[in-house]
Chimera marker file (.cmm) of the C-alpha trace (Angstrom):
<marker_set name="trace">
<marker id="1" x="-5.618" y="2.975" z="-26.561" r="1" g="1" b="0" radius="0.5"/>
<marker id="2" x="-9.094" y="1.721" z="-26.055" r="1" g="1" b="0" radius="0.5"/>
<marker id="3" x="-11.953" y="3.902" z="-24.701" r="1" g="1" b="0" radius="0.5"/>
<marker id="4" x="-13.245" y="3.084" z="-21.267" r="1" g="1" b="0" radius="0.5"/>
<marker id="5" x="-16.954" y="2.996" z="-21.071" r="1" g="1" b="0" radius="0.5"/>
<marker id="6" x="-18.281" y="3.588" z="-17.398" r="1" g="1" b="0" radius="0.5"/>
<marker id="7" x="-21.974" y="3.175" z="-16.795" r="1" g="1" b="0" radius="0.5"/>
<marker id="8" x="-22.413" y="5.304" z="-13.541" r="1" g="1" b="0" radius="0.5"/>
<marker id="9" x="-26.231" y="4.520" z="-13.454" r="1" g="1" b="0" radius="0.5"/>
<marker id="10" x="-25.628" y="0.589" z="-13.461" r="1" g="1" b="0" radius="0.5"/>
<marker id="11" x="-22.956" y="1.013" z="-10.560" r="1" g="1" b="0" radius="0.5"/>
<marker id="12" x="-25.391" y="3.285" z="-8.506" r="1" g="1" b="0" radius="0.5"/>
<marker id="13" x="-28.040" y="0.732" z="-8.909" r="1" g="1" b="0" radius="0.5"/>
<marker id="14" x="-25.809" y="-2.057" z="-7.807" r="1" g="1" b="0" radius="0.5"/>
<marker id="15" x="-24.788" y="-0.065" z="-4.780" r="1" g="1" b="0" radius="0.5"/>
<marker id="16" x="-28.468" y="0.695" z="-3.735" r="1" g="1" b="0" radius="0.5"/>
<marker id="17" x="-29.267" y="-2.804" z="-4.227" r="1" g="1" b="0" radius="0.5"/>
<marker id="18" x="-26.469" y="-4.006" z="-1.871" r="1" g="1" b="0" radius="0.5"/>
<marker id="19" x="-27.877" y="-5.439" z="1.475" r="1" g="1" b="0" radius="0.5"/>
<marker id="20" x="-25.317" y="-7.497" z="2.413" r="1" g="1" b="0" radius="0.5"/>
<marker id="21" x="-22.998" y="-7.353" z="5.686" r="1" g="1" b="0" radius="0.5"/>
<marker id="22" x="-20.354" y="-5.386" z="3.572" r="1" g="1" b="0" radius="0.5"/>
<marker id="23" x="-21.974" y="-1.900" z="3.284" r="1" g="1" b="0" radius="0.5"/>
<marker id="24" x="-21.030" y="1.521" z="4.040" r="1" g="1" b="0" radius="0.5"/>
<marker id="25" x="-24.266" y="3.339" z="5.193" r="1" g="1" b="0" radius="0.5"/>
<marker id="26" x="-24.467" y="7.182" z="4.558" r="1" g="1" b="0" radius="0.5"/>
<marker id="27" x="-27.067" y="8.965" z="7.137" r="1" g="1" b="0" radius="0.5"/>
<marker id="28" x="-27.624" y="12.098" z="8.960" r="1" g="1" b="0" radius="0.5"/>
<marker id="29" x="-27.168" y="12.048" z="12.749" r="1" g="1" b="0" radius="0.5"/>
<marker id="30" x="-30.077" y="14.471" z="13.586" r="1" g="1" b="0" radius="0.5"/>
<marker id="31" x="-32.165" y="12.421" z="15.957" r="1" g="1" b="0" radius="0.5"/>
<marker id="32" x="-34.505" y="10.912" z="13.539" r="1" g="1" b="0" radius="0.5"/>
<marker id="33" x="-33.183" y="7.447" z="13.484" r="1" g="1" b="0" radius="0.5"/>
<marker id="34" x="-33.488" y="5.230" z="16.421" r="1" g="1" b="0" radius="0.5"/>
<marker id="35" x="-30.295" y="4.503" z="18.113" r="1" g="1" b="0" radius="0.5"/>
<marker id="36" x="-30.940" y="0.778" z="18.022" r="1" g="1" b="0" radius="0.5"/>
<marker id="37" x="-30.752" y="0.941" z="14.171" r="1" g="1" b="0" radius="0.5"/>
<marker id="38" x="-27.311" y="2.121" z="14.364" r="1" g="1" b="0" radius="0.5"/>
<marker id="39" x="-26.327" y="-0.660" z="16.816" r="1" g="1" b="0" radius="0.5"/>
<marker id="40" x="-27.955" y="-3.124" z="14.735" r="1" g="1" b="0" radius="0.5"/>
<marker id="41" x="-26.137" y="-1.788" z="11.529" r="1" g="1" b="0" radius="0.5"/>
<marker id="42" x="-22.760" y="-1.963" z="13.222" r="1" g="1" b="0" radius="0.5"/>
<marker id="43" x="-23.485" y="-5.498" z="14.665" r="1" g="1" b="0" radius="0.5"/>
<marker id="44" x="-24.193" y="-6.541" z="11.016" r="1" g="1" b="0" radius="0.5"/>
<marker id="45" x="-20.667" y="-5.536" z="10.258" r="1" g="1" b="0" radius="0.5"/>
<marker id="46" x="-21.800" y="-2.169" z="8.527" r="1" g="1" b="0" radius="0.5"/>
<marker id="47" x="-19.819" y="1.029" z="8.487" r="1" g="1" b="0" radius="0.5"/>
<marker id="48" x="-21.666" y="4.089" z="9.183" r="1" g="1" b="0" radius="0.5"/>
<marker id="49" x="-20.653" y="7.545" z="7.908" r="1" g="1" b="0" radius="0.5"/>
<marker id="50" x="-22.962" y="9.992" z="9.556" r="1" g="1" b="0" radius="0.5"/>
<marker id="51" x="-23.152" y="13.763" z="8.834" r="1" g="1" b="0" radius="0.5"/>
<marker id="52" x="-23.642" y="15.325" z="12.391" r="1" g="1" b="0" radius="0.5"/>
<marker id="53" x="-26.287" y="17.923" z="12.838" r="1" g="1" b="0" radius="0.5"/>
<marker id="54" x="-25.857" y="19.277" z="16.251" r="1" g="1" b="0" radius="0.5"/>
<marker id="55" x="-23.565" y="18.293" z="19.016" r="1" g="1" b="0" radius="0.5"/>
<marker id="56" x="-22.006" y="14.946" z="18.285" r="1" g="1" b="0" radius="0.5"/>
<marker id="57" x="-21.729" y="13.853" z="21.929" r="1" g="1" b="0" radius="0.5"/>
<marker id="58" x="-25.386" y="14.477" z="22.490" r="1" g="1" b="0" radius="0.5"/>
<marker id="59" x="-26.526" y="12.830" z="19.019" r="1" g="1" b="0" radius="0.5"/>
<marker id="60" x="-24.307" y="9.770" z="19.543" r="1" g="1" b="0" radius="0.5"/>
<marker id="61" x="-25.058" y="9.284" z="23.272" r="1" g="1" b="0" radius="0.5"/>
<marker id="62" x="-27.618" y="6.544" z="22.729" r="1" g="1" b="0" radius="0.5"/>
<marker id="63" x="-25.494" y="4.330" z="20.829" r="1" g="1" b="0" radius="0.5"/>
<marker id="64" x="-21.702" y="5.155" z="21.225" r="1" g="1" b="0" radius="0.5"/>
<marker id="65" x="-21.340" y="3.126" z="24.511" r="1" g="1" b="0" radius="0.5"/>
<marker id="66" x="-23.028" y="0.181" z="22.867" r="1" g="1" b="0" radius="0.5"/>
<marker id="67" x="-20.824" y="0.265" z="19.881" r="1" g="1" b="0" radius="0.5"/>
<marker id="68" x="-17.502" y="0.914" z="21.811" r="1" g="1" b="0" radius="0.5"/>
<marker id="69" x="-18.438" y="-1.889" z="24.323" r="1" g="1" b="0" radius="0.5"/>
<marker id="70" x="-18.980" y="-4.216" z="21.331" r="1" g="1" b="0" radius="0.5"/>
<marker id="71" x="-15.471" y="-3.725" z="19.990" r="1" g="1" b="0" radius="0.5"/>
<marker id="72" x="-16.465" y="-1.076" z="17.403" r="1" g="1" b="0" radius="0.5"/>
<marker id="73" x="-14.945" y="2.467" z="16.900" r="1" g="1" b="0" radius="0.5"/>
<marker id="74" x="-16.139" y="5.813" z="16.377" r="1" g="1" b="0" radius="0.5"/>
<marker id="75" x="-14.217" y="8.808" z="14.903" r="1" g="1" b="0" radius="0.5"/>
<marker id="76" x="-15.440" y="12.258" z="14.562" r="1" g="1" b="0" radius="0.5"/>
<marker id="77" x="-13.964" y="13.863" z="11.490" r="1" g="1" b="0" radius="0.5"/>
<marker id="78" x="-15.102" y="17.168" z="9.902" r="1" g="1" b="0" radius="0.5"/>
<marker id="79" x="-18.411" y="17.243" z="10.732" r="1" g="1" b="0" radius="0.5"/>
<marker id="80" x="-18.758" y="13.459" z="10.245" r="1" g="1" b="0" radius="0.5"/>
<marker id="81" x="-19.097" y="10.490" z="12.702" r="1" g="1" b="0" radius="0.5"/>
<marker id="82" x="-17.579" y="7.246" z="11.304" r="1" g="1" b="0" radius="0.5"/>
<marker id="83" x="-18.755" y="4.294" z="13.099" r="1" g="1" b="0" radius="0.5"/>
<marker id="84" x="-16.905" y="0.945" z="12.486" r="1" g="1" b="0" radius="0.5"/>
<marker id="85" x="-17.736" y="-2.528" z="13.438" r="1" g="1" b="0" radius="0.5"/>
<marker id="86" x="-15.193" y="-4.743" z="15.345" r="1" g="1" b="0" radius="0.5"/>
<marker id="87" x="-12.329" y="-5.752" z="12.869" r="1" g="1" b="0" radius="0.5"/>
<marker id="88" x="-12.709" y="-2.723" z="10.689" r="1" g="1" b="0" radius="0.5"/>
<marker id="89" x="-9.957" y="-0.197" z="11.690" r="1" g="1" b="0" radius="0.5"/>
<marker id="90" x="-10.219" y="3.472" z="10.985" r="1" g="1" b="0" radius="0.5"/>
<marker id="91" x="-6.753" y="4.903" z="10.346" r="1" g="1" b="0" radius="0.5"/>
<marker id="92" x="-6.415" y="8.436" z="11.768" r="1" g="1" b="0" radius="0.5"/>
<marker id="93" x="-2.628" y="8.553" z="11.456" r="1" g="1" b="0" radius="0.5"/>
<marker id="94" x="-2.581" y="11.277" z="8.659" r="1" g="1" b="0" radius="0.5"/>
<marker id="95" x="-4.754" y="13.464" z="10.570" r="1" g="1" b="0" radius="0.5"/>
<link id1="1" id2="2" r="1" g="1" b="0" radius="0.2"/>
<link id1="2" id2="3" r="1" g="1" b="0" radius="0.2"/>
<link id1="3" id2="4" r="1" g="1" b="0" radius="0.2"/>
<link id1="4" id2="5" r="1" g="1" b="0" radius="0.2"/>
<link id1="5" id2="6" r="1" g="1" b="0" radius="0.2"/>
<link id1="6" id2="7" r="1" g="1" b="0" radius="0.2"/>
<link id1="7" id2="8" r="1" g="1" b="0" radius="0.2"/>
<link id1="8" id2="9" r="1" g="1" b="0" radius="0.2"/>
<link id1="9" id2="10" r="1" g="1" b="0" radius="0.2"/>
<link id1="10" id2="11" r="1" g="1" b="0" radius="0.2"/>
<link id1="11" id2="12" r="1" g="1" b="0" radius="0.2"/>
<link id1="12" id2="13" r="1" g="1" b="0" radius="0.2"/>
<link id1="13" id2="14" r="1" g="1" b="0" radius="0.2"/>
<link id1="14" id2="15" r="1" g="1" b="0" radius="0.2"/>
<link id1="15" id2="16" r="1" g="1" b="0" radius="0.2"/>
<link id1="16" id2="17" r="1" g="1" b="0" radius="0.2"/>
<link id1="17" id2="18" r="1" g="1" b="0" radius="0.2"/>
<link id1="18" id2="19" r="1" g="1" b="0" radius="0.2"/>
<link id1="19" id2="20" r="1" g="1" b="0" radius="0.2"/>
<link id1="20" id2="21" r="1" g="1" b="0" radius="0.2"/>
<link id1="21" id2="22" r="1" g="1" b="0" radius="0.2"/>
<link id1="22" id2="23" r="1" g="1" b="0" radius="0.2"/>
<link id1="23" id2="24" r="1" g="1" b="0" radius="0.2"/>
<link id1="24" id2="25" r="1" g="1" b="0" radius="0.2"/>
<link id1="25" id2="26" r="1" g="1" b="0" radius="0.2"/>
<link id1="26" id2="27" r="1" g="1" b="0" radius="0.2"/>
<link id1="27" id2="28" r="1" g="1" b="0" radius="0.2"/>
<link id1="28" id2="29" r="1" g="1" b="0" radius="0.2"/>
<link id1="29" id2="30" r="1" g="1" b="0" radius="0.2"/>
<link id1="30" id2="31" r="1" g="1" b="0" radius="0.2"/>
<link id1="31" id2="32" r="1" g="1" b="0" radius="0.2"/>
<link id1="32" id2="33" r="1" g="1" b="0" radius="0.2"/>
<link id1="33" id2="34" r="1" g="1" b="0" radius="0.2"/>
<link id1="34" id2="35" r="1" g="1" b="0" radius="0.2"/>
<link id1="35" id2="36" r="1" g="1" b="0" radius="0.2"/>
<link id1="36" id2="37" r="1" g="1" b="0" radius="0.2"/>
<link id1="37" id2="38" r="1" g="1" b="0" radius="0.2"/>
<link id1="38" id2="39" r="1" g="1" b="0" radius="0.2"/>
<link id1="39" id2="40" r="1" g="1" b="0" radius="0.2"/>
<link id1="40" id2="41" r="1" g="1" b="0" radius="0.2"/>
<link id1="41" id2="42" r="1" g="1" b="0" radius="0.2"/>
<link id1="42" id2="43" r="1" g="1" b="0" radius="0.2"/>
<link id1="43" id2="44" r="1" g="1" b="0" radius="0.2"/>
<link id1="44" id2="45" r="1" g="1" b="0" radius="0.2"/>
<link id1="45" id2="46" r="1" g="1" b="0" radius="0.2"/>
<link id1="46" id2="47" r="1" g="1" b="0" radius="0.2"/>
<link id1="47" id2="48" r="1" g="1" b="0" radius="0.2"/>
<link id1="48" id2="49" r="1" g="1" b="0" radius="0.2"/>
<link id1="49" id2="50" r="1" g="1" b="0" radius="0.2"/>
<link id1="50" id2="51" r="1" g="1" b="0" radius="0.2"/>
<link id1="51" id2="52" r="1" g="1" b="0" radius="0.2"/>
<link id1="52" id2="53" r="1" g="1" b="0" radius="0.2"/>
<link id1="53" id2="54" r="1" g="1" b="0" radius="0.2"/>
<link id1="54" id2="55" r="1" g="1" b="0" radius="0.2"/>
<link id1="55" id2="56" r="1" g="1" b="0" radius="0.2"/>
<link id1="56" id2="57" r="1" g="1" b="0" radius="0.2"/>
<link id1="57" id2="58" r="1" g="1" b="0" radius="0.2"/>
<link id1="58" id2="59" r="1" g="1" b="0" radius="0.2"/>
<link id1="59" id2="60" r="1" g="1" b="0" radius="0.2"/>
<link id1="60" id2="61" r="1" g="1" b="0" radius="0.2"/>
<link id1="61" id2="62" r="1" g="1" b="0" radius="0.2"/>
<link id1="62" id2="63" r="1" g="1" b="0" radius="0.2"/>
<link id1="63" id2="64" r="1" g="1" b="0" radius="0.2"/>
<link id1="64" id2="65" r="1" g="1" b="0" radius="0.2"/>
<link id1="65" id2="66" r="1" g="1" b="0" radius="0.2"/>
<link id1="66" id2="67" r="1" g="1" b="0" radius="0.2"/>
<link id1="67" id2="68" r="1" g="1" b="0" radius="0.2"/>
<link id1="68" id2="69" r="1" g="1" b="0" radius="0.2"/>
<link id1="69" id2="70" r="1" g="1" b="0" radius="0.2"/>
<link id1="70" id2="71" r="1" g="1" b="0" radius="0.2"/>
<link id1="71" id2="72" r="1" g="1" b="0" radius="0.2"/>
<link id1="72" id2="73" r="1" g="1" b="0" radius="0.2"/>
<link id1="73" id2="74" r="1" g="1" b="0" radius="0.2"/>
<link id1="74" id2="75" r="1" g="1" b="0" radius="0.2"/>
<link id1="75" id2="76" r="1" g="1" b="0" radius="0.2"/>
<link id1="76" id2="77" r="1" g="1" b="0" radius="0.2"/>
<link id1="77" id2="78" r="1" g="1" b="0" radius="0.2"/>
<link id1="78" id2="79" r="1" g="1" b="0" radius="0.2"/>
<link id1="79" id2="80" r="1" g="1" b="0" radius="0.2"/>
<link id1="80" id2="81" r="1" g="1" b="0" radius="0.2"/>
<link id1="81" id2="82" r="1" g="1" b="0" radius="0.2"/>
<link id1="82" id2="83" r="1" g="1" b="0" radius="0.2"/>
<link id1="83" id2="84" r="1" g="1" b="0" radius="0.2"/>
<link id1="84" id2="85" r="1" g="1" b="0" radius="0.2"/>
<link id1="85" id2="86" r="1" g="1" b="0" radius="0.2"/>
<link id1="86" id2="87" r="1" g="1" b="0" radius="0.2"/>
<link id1="87" id2="88" r="1" g="1" b="0" radius="0.2"/>
<link id1="88" id2="89" r="1" g="1" b="0" radius="0.2"/>
<link id1="89" id2="90" r="1" g="1" b="0" radius="0.2"/>
<link id1="90" id2="91" r="1" g="1" b="0" radius="0.2"/>
<link id1="91" id2="92" r="1" g="1" b="0" radius="0.2"/>
<link id1="92" id2="93" r="1" g="1" b="0" radius="0.2"/>
<link id1="93" id2="94" r="1" g="1" b="0" radius="0.2"/>
<link id1="94" id2="95" r="1" g="1" b="0" radius="0.2"/>
</marker_set>
C-alpha cells in the first residue's frame, strides 16, 4: 500500500486564495460587518457560515429579509447561521 502525502499548508493556501463565486465564507455575526457585505456575498453565490454572538434575530435583521426575498435561505443551527444563495439547498431533514 502506498503512502498518502497530504500537504495541508498548500491546501489552506489554495482555500485562502479562492475568490470565485463558489466559496464558503466563515465569519462572526456580531454587528461588526456591514449587512450589505452579507447581501453582496449571497448575490455573488457564496454560502455564509456565521457564528452568532448575541440574538440571531437582532444580528441578522439587516440582511435576512433581502436574502429571503432574493430566493436565498437562512438556517440557524447550534449557534451558527447558515445563509445560502438561491439554488443552494440546506438539508435540515436529519435535524
